[in-house]
C-alpha positions in Angstrom: 20.9 1.1 -30.4 23.1 0.7 -27.8 22.8 2.9 -24.7 26.6 3.2 -24.4 26.5 4.9 -28.1 24.8 8.0 -26.0 27.1 8.2 -23.4 29.9 8.3 -26.4 28.2 11.2 -28.0 27.6 13.1 -24.8 31.4 12.4 -23.7 32.4 13.8 -27.2 30.3 16.9 -26.8 31.9 17.6 -23.4 35.5 17.2 -24.6 35.7 18.1 -28.1 38.1 15.6 -29.1 37.6 11.8 -30.3 41.1 10.9 -28.4 40.0 12.5 -25.0 36.8 11.1 -25.2 37.8 7.8 -26.1 40.2 7.8 -23.0 37.5 8.7 -20.7 35.2 5.9 -21.9 38.3 3.5 -21.6 38.3 2.2 -25.2 40.9 2.7 -28.1 40.1 5.7 -30.2 39.3 3.6 -33.3 36.8 1.8 -31.6 35.1 5.1 -30.0 35.1 6.5 -33.7 33.2 3.3 -34.7 30.6 3.9 -32.1 30.3 7.3 -32.9 29.7 6.5 -36.5 27.3 3.5 -35.4 25.2 6.2 -33.7 24.9 8.6 -36.6 24.1 5.9 -38.9 20.9 4.8 -36.4 20.1 8.6 -36.2 20.3 9.1 -40.2 22.6 12.1 -39.9 26.1 13.4 -39.1 25.9 14.5 -35.4 29.5 16.2 -35.3 31.5 18.2 -38.1 35.3 16.6 -38.1 37.0 19.4 -39.9 37.9 21.2 -37.2 39.5 20.7 -33.4 37.4 20.6 -31.1 34.7 19.0 -33.2 31.4 20.6 -33.0 27.9 19.5 -33.2 25.9 19.9 -36.6 22.4 21.4 -36.5 21.3 17.3 -36.4 23.5 16.8 -33.7 22.0 20.2 -32.0 18.6 18.8 -32.0 19.9 15.0 -30.8 21.9 16.1 -27.8 18.7 16.9 -25.4 17.3 13.9 -26.6 20.4 11.7 -25.6 20.4 13.7 -22.3 16.8 13.1 -21.3 16.9 9.5 -22.6 20.1 8.2 -20.6 18.7 10.3 -17.6 15.4 8.3 -17.6 17.4 5.4 -18.0 19.3 5.6 -15.3 16.2 6.4 -13.0 14.4 3.5 -14.3 17.4 1.4 -13.7 17.7 2.6 -9.8 14.0 2.2 -9.6 14.4 -1.2 -10.9 17.0 -2.3 -8.5 15.1 -0.8 -5.5 12.0 -2.4 -6.3 14.5 -5.5 -6.5 15.9 -5.0 -3.6 12.4 -4.5 -1.7 11.1 -7.7 -3.4 14.1 -9.5 -2.2 13.5 -8.4 1.5 9.6 -9.1 1.1 8.2 -12.1 2.6 4.9 -12.9 0.8 2.0 -15.1 3.0 -1.2 -16.2 1.2 -3.7 -17.1 4.1 -7.0 -18.2 4.0 -9.4 -15.1 5.2 -10.7 -16.9 8.3 -6.7 -17.7 9.5 -5.8 -14.2 8.6 -7.8 -12.7 11.3 -8.2 -15.2 13.8 -4.6 -16.6 13.6 -2.1 -14.9 11.8 -1.5 -11.6 13.7 -1.0 -13.4 17.3 1.3 -16.1 15.6 3.4 -13.6 13.8 3.5 -11.5 17.1 5.2 -15.0 18.6 7.3 -15.2 15.7 8.9 -12.1 16.5 9.1 -12.5 20.1 11.5 -15.3 19.2 13.7 -13.3 16.8 13.1 -10.0 14.7 12.0 -11.0 11.2 13.7 -9.1 8.4 12.3 -7.5 5.5 8.5 -6.6 4.8 5.8 -9.1 5.6 3.1 -8.8 2.8 -0.2 -10.9 3.7 -2.7 -11.8 1.1 -6.1 -13.1 2.3 -8.6 -15.2 0.0 -10.2 -18.4 -0.3 -8.3 -21.8 -0.5 -8.8 -22.2 -4.3 -7.2 -18.8 -4.7 -4.4 -19.6 -2.2 -3.5 -22.5 -4.1 -3.3 -20.7 -7.3 -1.0 -18.0 -5.8 1.4 -20.8 -4.3 1.5 -22.9 -7.7 2.1 -19.6 -9.9 4.8 -18.5 -7.0 2.9 -15.3 -6.4 3.3 -16.4 -2.2 6.1 -18.0 -0.6 4.3 -19.4 2.0 0.3 -20.5 2.8 -1.2 -20.6 6.0 -4.6 -22.8 5.9 -6.5 -25.3 7.9 -5.7 -29.1 7.3 -7.8 -32.3 7.9 -6.9 -36.1 6.6 -9.9 -36.4 4.9 -9.5 -33.5 2.5 -7.1 -32.9 -0.5 -5.3 -29.7 -2.1 -3.2 -28.9 -5.1 0.2 -28.7 -3.0 1.5 -31.9 -3.1 4.2 -33.4 -1.1 6.6 -33.3 -4.1 6.5 -29.7 -4.5 5.8 -28.6 -1.3 6.4 -29.1 2.3 4.6 -28.0 5.6 4.9 -27.3 9.1 2.1 -28.1 11.9 1.4 -24.6 13.7 -1.6 -25.5 15.7 -5.1 -26.9 16.1 -8.6 -25.9 15.9 -12.3 -27.5 15.9 -15.1 -27.2 13.3 -18.3 -27.3 15.4 -22.2 -26.7 14.5 -23.6 -23.6 15.8 -27.1 -21.9 15.8 -28.7 -19.0 17.3 -30.6 -19.5 20.7 -34.3 -20.8 20.7 -36.6 -17.5 21.6 -37.7 -19.5 24.7 -34.3 -20.1 26.0 -34.3 -23.9 25.8 -31.6 -24.7 23.6 -30.2 -23.8 19.8 -33.0 -22.9 17.4 -31.5 -25.7 15.0 -30.1 -28.5 16.4 -28.6 -31.8 14.7 -29.6 -34.1 13.7 -32.9 -32.5 13.4 -36.1 -34.1 14.9 -38.7 -32.4 12.7 -39.8 -33.6 9.2 -38.4 -30.8 7.5 -34.7 -30.8 6.9 -32.8 -27.9 9.0 -31.8 -24.5 7.1 -27.7 -24.9 6.4 -25.5 -22.1 6.0 -22.8 -23.6 4.1 -19.2 -23.1 2.7 -18.8 -22.5 -1.0 -16.7 -25.1 -3.0 -13.8 -22.6 -3.1 -13.4 -22.6 0.5 -10.7 -24.7 2.3 -13.2 -25.1 5.5 -15.9 -26.1 3.2 -13.8 -28.9 1.5 -13.0 -30.2 5.3 -16.5 -30.2 6.1 -17.7 -32.1 3.0 -14.8 -34.7 3.6 -15.0 -35.1 7.3 -18.8 -35.5 7.2 -18.7 -37.8 4.4 -16.0 -39.7 6.2 -18.5 -40.0 9.5 -21.7 -41.0 7.4 -23.7 -38.1 9.1 -27.4 -38.7 8.6 -28.5 -35.1 9.8 -30.9 -33.9 7.1 -29.8 -30.5 6.0 -31.0 -27.9 3.1 -28.8 -25.5 2.2 -30.3 -22.0 2.2 -27.3 -19.6 1.8 -23.5 -20.1 0.9 -20.0 -17.9 1.6 -16.7 -18.5 1.5 -16.5 -16.2 4.3 -16.7 -17.6 7.6 -17.8 -14.4 9.4 -20.5 -14.0 7.0 -21.9 -17.4 8.2 -21.6 -16.7 11.8 -23.4 -13.8 11.2 -26.5 -15.4 9.4 -26.3 -18.0 12.0 -26.3 -15.3 14.8 -29.3 -13.8 12.7 -31.2 -17.1 13.2 -31.0 -17.9 9.5 -29.8 -21.2 9.6 -27.3 -23.9 11.2 -23.5 -23.2 10.4 -20.4 -24.7 11.3 -17.4 -22.3 12.2 -14.0 -22.8 13.8 -14.1 -22.5 17.6 -11.3 -19.9 17.4 -14.1 -17.7 15.2 -17.1 -18.3 17.6 -15.9 -18.7 21.0 -16.8 -15.2 22.0 -20.2 -15.8 20.7 -20.8 -19.0 22.4 -19.5 -17.5 25.8 -21.9 -14.3 25.3 -25.0 -16.6 24.4 -25.6 -15.1 20.9 -24.9 -18.4 19.4 -25.2 -22.0 20.9 -23.6 -25.4 20.0 -25.8 -27.3 17.5 -24.5 -30.6 18.5 -22.4 -32.5 20.9 -18.7 -32.4 21.1 -18.2 -35.6 19.8 -19.5 -34.1 16.7 -16.6 -31.7 16.6 -14.2 -32.1 13.4 -10.7 -31.6 14.7 -8.6 -29.5 12.2 -4.9 -28.5 12.1 -3.4 -25.1 11.0 -0.4 -25.6 8.7 2.0 -23.7 6.9 3.4 -24.4 3.6 6.0 -23.5 1.5 7.5 -25.0 -1.7 10.5 -27.1 -1.4 12.5 -25.0 -4.0 14.8 -22.6 -2.5 13.5 -19.2 -1.9 14.8 -15.7 -1.0 17.2 -15.1 1.9 14.4 -13.5 3.8 12.0 -16.2 3.3 14.6 -18.9 4.1 15.4 -17.1 7.3 11.7 -16.9 8.5 11.3 -20.6 7.4 14.4 -21.6 9.4 13.0 -19.5 12.7 9.6 -21.0 12.4 10.6 -24.7 11.7 13.1 -24.7 14.2 10.8 -24.0 17.0 8.4 -26.1 19.4 5.0 -25.3 18.5 3.7 -27.9 21.4 3.6 -25.1 24.4 1.3 -21.9 23.5 2.9 -18.8 23.9 2.0 -16.0 25.9 0.4 -13.3 23.6 -2.0 -11.5 25.5 -4.4 -13.3 23.7 -7.0 -16.1 25.3 -6.5 -18.0 22.2 -3.8 -19.7 23.9 -5.8 -20.9 26.9 -5.7 -24.9 27.6 -9.1 -26.6 27.3 -9.5 -26.9 31.4 -9.2 -22.9 31.5 -11.6 -22.2 29.1 -15.0 -20.4 30.1 -17.9 -21.2 27.7 -15.2 -23.0 25.2 -12.8 -20.4 24.7 -10.9 -20.7 21.7 -8.8 -23.7 21.3 -6.0 -22.2 18.6 -2.7 -23.4 20.4 0.5 -23.8 18.7 0.7 -27.9 18.8 2.8 -30.3 17.0 
């Protein structure tokens, strides 16, 4: 059944003459008559009496009229709602981000981007572990992915389908609660006792976990570690480390305040830090106008110099006190 048949039906109800209704519907009278007849065949009963002018509704037509009016009304409303959703979807820029960066980096970075030029459309951010973010990108559920990166790790966003730009740098470092006697960290690498050190580790779905495993395997670490707890959430591992449950690895951007206040201490020297990059990925295929505008805005900027966002995440190393966060836009 064609929705146009319902419009024909209601036009004939309003005007009462086939010729006038056909003129209003911008078709010939024979074609209009055939469409009314097709509707009656679909309903299975005559809808109009044709032995008088103007034509009148049959009892079946009277019963069918409110149904036709309600059906068309709902169709028009549904069409407008779908069009509005389409307009909103086209104007929405969808980000996937690892959970650590969604808190430690994304808000200040977006503020910096918006200081260059107003971002058009709505920003939609979904925070998840790296494995889930990869799937979102592969399924087309997100247009951009913000994540950490390291040369010793691999992911599913191959260069044949995706491209990326470097937004900033950070460092992974080992941290521990301080020893109760104040002599240093409670747990320190590589460990001196017979028992292995308790390790608060990342799960396999975590991007930082992949980076840590790859980098430490490449460096040939001889530390004796015993995993005692695992999570893909850096915040949880840091909280467990602060509670003296073991040694954890975390980005400096996340633990800088904890180090400064003495609630955490380095569990290894700076030479054991793992440099990590912050990258923004996108598909190579062309995306919505709003997403393409944002990419042009970001890709066309020099991220060497940190922007003044009112956050100490952009301080240079020489300006750090207690090793403040080193997340700074860089190339």
